[in-house]
C-alpha positions as CSV (number, residue, x, y, z in Angstrom):
1,M,34.3,-122.4,125.2
2,L,35.9,-124.4,127.8
3,K,35.4,-128.2,127.4
4,D,34.8,-130.3,130.6
5,V,38.1,-131.9,131.2
6,K,38.4,-134.5,134.0
7,V,40.9,-133.5,136.3
8,S,42.7,-135.8,138.6
9,A,42.1,-135.5,142.4
10,A,46.0,-134.5,143.1
11,A,45.2,-131.6,140.4
12,E,42.1,-130.4,141.7
13,R,43.6,-130.8,145.7
14,D,46.7,-128.5,144.4
15,R,44.3,-125.9,142.8
16,R,42.7,-125.9,146.0
17,R,45.6,-125.6,147.9
18,R,46.7,-122.5,145.6
19,W,43.1,-121.1,146.1
20,R,43.8,-121.1,149.5
21,A,47.3,-119.3,149.3
22,Y,46.0,-117.1,146.9
23,H,43.6,-115.8,149.5
24,E,45.9,-115.9,152.2
25,E,48.2,-113.4,150.6
26,H,45.5,-111.3,149.7
27,E,44.5,-111.1,153.2
28,R,47.8,-110.3,154.3
29,I,48.5,-107.4,152.0
30,A,45.2,-105.9,153.5
31,R,45.8,-106.4,156.7
32,E,49.6,-104.4,156.4
33,W,47.6,-101.5,154.7
34,A,45.0,-101.1,157.7
35,E,47.7,-101.4,160.2
36,R,49.7,-98.5,158.2
37,G,46.2,-96.5,158.2
38,Y,45.3,-97.3,154.7
39,Q,48.0,-95.0,153.6
40,Y,48.3,-94.0,149.7
41,P,49.3,-95.4,147.6
42,P,47.0,-98.6,147.9
43,P,48.8,-102.0,147.6
44,V,49.2,-104.3,144.4
45,Y,47.5,-107.2,145.0
46,P,48.5,-110.6,143.2
47,Q,46.6,-111.0,139.7
48,M,44.3,-114.4,140.2
49,P,46.0,-117.1,138.2
50,R,44.0,-117.8,135.4
51,D,43.1,-121.5,135.4
52,L,41.6,-120.4,139.3
53,V,39.1,-118.4,137.6
54,G,36.0,-120.2,137.7
55,L,36.5,-122.7,140.1
56,T,33.8,-124.7,141.2
57,C,32.7,-125.8,144.6
58,G,32.9,-129.3,144.0
59,A,31.1,-130.9,146.8
60,R,29.1,-133.6,146.5
61,T,24.9,-132.9,146.4
62,R,22.6,-135.1,147.4
63,A,22.4,-136.2,144.1
64,G,25.8,-137.4,143.8
65,T,26.9,-135.1,141.1
66,P,29.7,-132.3,142.1
67,C,28.2,-128.8,143.3
68,K,28.8,-126.1,139.9
69,L,28.5,-122.9,142.3
70,T,31.5,-120.6,141.6
71,V,30.8,-118.1,143.9
72,I,33.0,-119.7,146.7
73,Y,34.8,-118.7,149.7
74,M,38.5,-118.4,150.9
75,N,37.9,-122.3,151.9
76,G,37.2,-123.2,148.0
77,R,33.2,-123.9,149.1
78,C,30.2,-122.4,148.1
79,K,27.8,-120.7,150.9
80,L,25.8,-124.4,150.9
81,H,28.6,-126.3,151.4
82,G,31.3,-124.8,153.4
83,G,29.3,-122.2,155.5
84,L,29.0,-122.4,159.3
85,S,29.3,-125.1,161.9
86,T,26.6,-127.2,162.4
87,G,27.0,-127.9,166.0
88,P,29.2,-129.5,168.6
89,T,29.3,-133.3,168.1
90,S,31.3,-134.8,170.8
91,T,29.1,-135.5,174.0
92,E,31.7,-133.2,175.6
93,G,30.8,-130.6,173.6
94,R,27.4,-130.6,173.7
95,E,27.2,-130.5,177.1
96,R,29.4,-127.4,177.2
97,C,26.6,-125.9,174.5
98,R,23.8,-126.9,176.7
99,E,25.0,-125.3,179.8
100,A,25.8,-122.1,178.0
101,A,22.4,-122.5,176.5
102,Q,21.1,-122.4,180.1
103,K,23.2,-119.5,181.1
104,R,21.8,-117.6,178.5
105,W,18.4,-118.2,179.0
106,A,18.8,-117.4,182.5
107,M,20.1,-114.2,182.2
108,V,16.9,-113.6,179.6
109,K,14.4,-114.8,182.1
110,A,16.2,-112.4,185.0
111,H,15.8,-109.2,182.8
112,A,12.9,-109.9,181.4
113,T,9.4,-107.8,182.1
114,P,6.2,-109.7,183.3
């Protein structure tokens, strides 16, 4: 059984960097195989380093504790802490978003049946 070991911030950053590098390499190999038309033989993917197996999200939860989910994306975060964008933050971005929404709504109204 693995013990909970305090890991320094630098070591944790290095693990996350290696996590991303591993997945980038995996994606590169998969893209090359797809470009070849998925021809036989399939590529040999690199094996995940043992210390990266079971890597947790680690983001801070509302309670202030680190997230313990191990099902994480390529960016090293779980679906709760590394998901899609929450929207524009600048005033220019909000304005562009508002204009796009108005255009979409105008198209919906133009094609709607009475």
